[in-house]
C-alpha positions in Angstrom: -29.6 95.8 3.5 -26.4 97.7 3.7 -23.8 97.4 1.6 -20.9 100.5 1.5 -18.6 99.7 -1.6 -15.3 102.3 -1.4 -13.6 102.5 -5.3 -10.2 103.3 -4.8 -8.5 103.9 -8.7 -4.6 103.6 -8.2 -4.7 102.9 -12.2 -4.5 106.6 -13.5 -4.5 107.3 -17.3 -6.6 103.7 -17.7 -10.1 103.7 -18.6 -12.6 102.0 -15.8 -16.2 101.5 -15.7 -18.1 104.2 -13.9 -17.6 103.7 -9.7 -21.5 103.6 -9.8 -21.6 100.7 -11.9 -18.6 99.0 -10.2 -20.8 99.7 -7.0 -23.8 98.3 -8.5 -22.2 95.1 -9.7 -20.7 94.4 -6.5 -24.2 95.2 -4.2 -26.0 92.8 -6.9 -23.3 90.3 -6.0 -24.0 90.4 -2.4 -28.0 90.5 -2.2 -29.2 87.8 -0.8 -26.1 86.3 0.4 -25.3 88.8 3.7 -27.4 91.4 5.0 -24.7 93.9 5.3 -21.0 94.7 4.9 -18.1 96.6 3.4 -15.9 96.1 0.2 -13.0 98.1 -0.9 -12.8 97.9 -4.7 -9.3 98.8 -5.6 -8.4 99.2 -9.4 -4.8 98.6 -10.1 -2.1 99.0 -12.3 0.1 95.5 -13.6 2.8 96.7 -11.2 0.6 96.6 -7.9 -1.1 93.8 -9.0 2.4 91.7 -9.4 3.5 93.1 -6.3 0.1 91.7 -4.7 0.1 88.5 -6.6 3.7 88.3 -5.4 3.3 88.7 -2.2 0.2 86.7 -1.1 -0.1 83.8 -3.5 3.7 83.6 -4.7 3.1 84.3 -8.4 5.3 87.0 -9.4 3.3 87.9 -12.4 -0.4 90.6 -12.3 -3.4 89.0 -12.3 -7.2 90.0 -13.3 -8.4 89.8 -9.9 -7.9 89.4 -6.1 -9.7 89.2 -3.5 -8.9 89.6 0.3 -11.2 88.1 2.8 -11.7 90.3 6.6 -11.5 87.9 9.3 -13.5 90.5 11.7 -12.6 89.6 15.4 -14.9 87.8 17.3 -15.2 90.7 19.7 -15.9 93.4 17.7 -19.6 94.1 16.9 -20.2 96.6 13.5 -23.1 97.6 12.1 -21.6 97.2 8.7 -19.4 94.1 9.0 -15.8 94.4 7.1 -16.0 91.8 4.1 -12.8 92.6 2.8 -10.9 94.1 -0.3 -10.5 93.5 -4.3 -8.1 94.3 -6.1 -8.6 94.4 -10.1 -6.0 95.0 -12.2 -7.5 97.7 -15.5 -4.8 96.4 -18.0 -5.3 93.0 -17.7 -9.3 93.4 -17.8 -8.6 95.0 -21.0 -6.3 92.7 -22.4 -8.3 89.7 -21.6 -11.8 91.2 -22.6 -10.0 91.8 -26.1 -8.1 88.3 -26.2 -11.4 87.0 -25.3 -14.1 88.9 -27.4 -15.8 90.0 -25.2 -17.5 93.6 -23.9 -14.7 95.2 -21.8 -18.0 96.4 -19.5 -19.3 92.7 -19.3 -15.6 91.3 -18.3 -15.2 94.1 -15.4 -18.7 93.2 -14.1 -17.6 89.3 -14.4 -14.5 90.3 -12.6 -16.1 92.6 -9.7 -18.7 89.4 -9.0 -15.9 86.7 -9.3 -14.3 88.8 -6.4 -17.1 89.3 -4.5 -18.0 85.9 -4.6 -14.5 84.8 -3.3 -15.1 87.3 -0.1 -18.3 85.2 0.4 -16.1 82.0 0.6 -16.9 80.7 -2.9 -13.9 79.1 -4.8 -12.5 77.2 -8.1 -10.2 74.7 -6.2 -11.7 71.9 -7.6 -14.3 70.9 -10.7 -17.3 70.6 -8.4 -16.7 74.2 -6.9 -15.7 75.7 -9.8 -18.8 74.5 -11.4 -21.1 76.0 -8.4 -19.2 79.5 -8.7 -19.2 79.7 -12.3 -23.3 78.9 -11.9 -23.6 81.7 -9.7 -21.7 84.1 -11.5 -23.5 83.5 -14.5 -27.0 84.1 -12.8 -25.8 87.4 -11.2 -24.4 88.6 -14.3 -27.5 87.4 -16.7 -29.3 89.6 -13.6 -27.2 92.6 -14.9 -28.2 91.7 -18.6 -25.2 90.4 -19.3 -24.5 87.1 -21.3 -23.0 84.0 -19.6 -18.9 84.5 -19.7 -18.1 81.0 -19.8 -20.3 80.3 -23.2 -18.7 83.4 -25.1 -15.3 81.7 -25.3 -15.0 78.3 -24.1 -11.2 78.9 -23.7 -11.8 81.5 -20.7 -9.6 80.5 -17.6 -9.8 81.8 -14.3 -7.4 84.1 -12.7 -3.8 82.4 -12.7 
């Protein structure tokens, strides 16, 4: 298994987890699902999050996490295929963790794993898919020592 996780921090002056932790959470989410992948985790501020959300989802507000799967052209053979990019808004993650009374590190891990699962094709467009994705998130988070993010506060919502 070869996973290349690139961390870009564009949210200067905002506290984020150690990049080694971010990478470990991403690799744990990938393990057993895909043998090799390259993923970029970009930590953004509210302005960049809002711009991305507006451009790609037509929602003019920042959000916690956005995933951008890469559609690899069939005629390109790479040793480590590019899976895609994830943009996580540091300010939104901190705000949500406080509102939901969660440890910030646990919410960061959840957002990384949530983003990776979207890159792998999971979604929450309907209740059945949401249940499958939430169960997978919980299993991965538990394996990392984090609690079920949906039991801490039953009012937890997905990114809008």
